[in-house]
N, C-alpha and C positions, 0 to 999 in steps of 0.2 A: 504494500500500500504506500502511496506517495504521501510524504509529509510536506506541507506547504509552510515555509518560513515566512513570517510577516513582520515587517518593521512596525511595531506597535506605536512608536512615536510619530511616524509620518502617516501610517495607514488608517488611524482611527480618529484623528482630530479633524472635525469639519472646519472648512475655511470660514474665517470670521471677517475677511476683508472684502468679500463680494456683496454688492447690494442688489444684484440682478440674478435671478435663477437662470441656469443654463440647462434646458431640458432637451435631451436627445429625442427627437420626435419622428424622424424619417431616415430610413436607410434605403439607398437606391441600389437595385440589383440589375445587372445587364442580362437581357434575354434576346433570343434571335427571332422567336415567333410569339408575338404578343398574345394572340388568341389562345395558343396552346398553354402559355404561362398562366393566363387568366383562368382557364379551365382547371389547371392543376391546383392553384391556390384556393380556388372556390371549393375544390374537392377536399381540401384540408379542413374545410369548415371555418375558414377565416372570414371576417366581415369585409365585404366590398364597400369601400368608402367613396370611390370616385372612378369614373371612366370618362375622361375628357379627350376630345380630339379637335384638330384643326385641319380639315382636309386629309390628304394622305401623308403630310409631312411631319405631323406631330401628334402623339397620343400619350396620355399618362394614365396609369391605373394604380390605385392605392388599395392595399389590403391591410387589415390589422389582425394579428393573432389574438385569440381569446385571452382576456385579462391583461393585455399588453398596453403600455402607454406609448409605445413606439410602433410605427407602421412601416411597411415596405412599399416602395414605388418602383414600377418598371414601365416600359413602354417603347415608343419610337422616338428617337432623337432626344432622349433625356439623359444619356450618359455616353461617353466615348469609350468606356471599358469594354473589353471583349466579352461576348456572351459566355456565361458559365464561369467567369473568373472570380466571382464573389465566393469566398470560402470562409469557414470558421464563423458562421452566423449562429449564435447561441440562443436557444430557447430554454429558459429556466422553468423547471417543472417541480412540483412537490411530490409527485409519484411517477417514477420512470416507467413502471410496468403499465400503469393506466394510460400514460401518454403514448407509449408504443402500441398498446392494444387499440387505441382510438384510430391511429393511422392504419393499422392492419385491417380494422373493420371497414375503413374507407377504401381499401384496395391499394394503399400506398406502401411501397417497399421501404422497410426500415431495418437497420442492422439489429443484431442481437445486442444486449447490454454489454458494455466493456468498461474496464478501468485501467489505471496506469500501472506501469511495471516498476515503480520506484523512480529514483532520480536518473532516468534514462532518456536522453534527448536525441539519440541517433538510433534509427531503426528502420524497418521495412514499411511501416504504416504511414499514412498521411499525418503530418504533425497536428497536434491539438494541444490544449492547455497543459496536459500532463506528459507531453513528450511525443515520441514517434513509435511507440510500441503500445498496442492495444491488447490488453489481456482479456480473454473472454469471460463474460459474466459480470454482474454488478460487483462493486467493491465488497469484499467479504464482510467487513465491519459496517457496511452501509453508511459510511461516513458522509456527512453533508459535503457537497461540491465534488464528490469522488466517483459518481457513476454516470455513464453516458450511453447514448445511442445516436446514430446518425442517419440522415437521409438526404437525397438530392432532388432538385427540381429537374424537369426535362432537359435543361441546358447544362446541368451539372453544378449549378450553384449549390454549395454545401451547407447543410444545417445540422446542428447538433442539439440534442436534448441534454441538459445537465440537471441532475437531481440535487436540489438545494432544500433542505428541511430546517436547518438552523443557520442563521446568518452569523457571520463573524462580527465581533463587537464593533460598534461604530458604523455599521453598514445601513442602519435604518435611521433616517432623519426624524427628529422630533420624538415625542414621547408616546405617540399613538400607535395602536396595533390595528392594522388594516389588512384585508384580504381582497384580492382582485376578483375572486369568484367563489361560488359556493363549493366548487371542487377543492380549492386550496383550503378553505375553512374546514371542510369535512376531513381532509387528510390530516390537518392539525389536530382535530378532535380524536381521530383514530390513534394518532401517536400519543396523545395525552392519556387516552383510555388504557393503552398498553402500559405506559409508565405508571399510571395510577394503580393498575392491578399489581404491579411489582411493589409499589409503595404499601398497599394493603397487606401483601404477603409478608413484607418486612415487619410491619407493625402488628400483624396478627389479628386484625379485626376490620370491621366495616368502618369506613371513614364517612361520617355524616356530613362533613364539610367538603365533600368531593367536588362540588361545583366551584368553590373557591380555589381548590387545588388545581382543577382543570384550567381555570382562568389564569392562575399564576404561571402554570407550565407553558401555556400558549404564549403569553406575553413575554416571558423570559426567553423562550425558544426563538421567537421572531427577532428579539433585540440582541441575540447572541450572548445572553447572560447565563451564569451557572443555573442549571435546572434544579427544581426542588427535589428533595430526596424522599 
């Protein structure tokens, strides 16, 4: 299993010098056949936000993945990049198995789960965050950030699912706990239920304050804080 070393001093302190938010909202991906790409991303179940054109010279299509604040745009004469050259586009999911199954149910080809081989950055596989070796199966310890699967659109633009269940400290702005979808909330509740069952086993009895324990677990997990025992 790969261990990620993080500079806590620089990685967890939010900037206090900016007065304007900088929100990544659009990623442009290059495609060769606009209608084929539109059909593919609609097949994924992503929301179609726009399909604008000006004669035969210009067309722009925008899709947004479920629960995402960032959209993708493709079309005709919207980028000079070579079709299929966008690689390493990460989709963060709370349940890798469910995300894979959703694509399979839609008839979309997706790899089996994989994880990193440790601190190995030269290997036979396409590079990704954890190196150039993809070990079959989800991370054995199911560590947050450590399990992946990948798929491509018809042009070869490459997408990866990355399973994130607990954020690293400082990665959630503000003090609120929010979920982008009922799917993410349900996954958090299931993880809390498993952890609470272990808690009751340790204490040897029913916890009447289970709702408070669940809430504390969910808030701490999302904020990257130590989980209740």
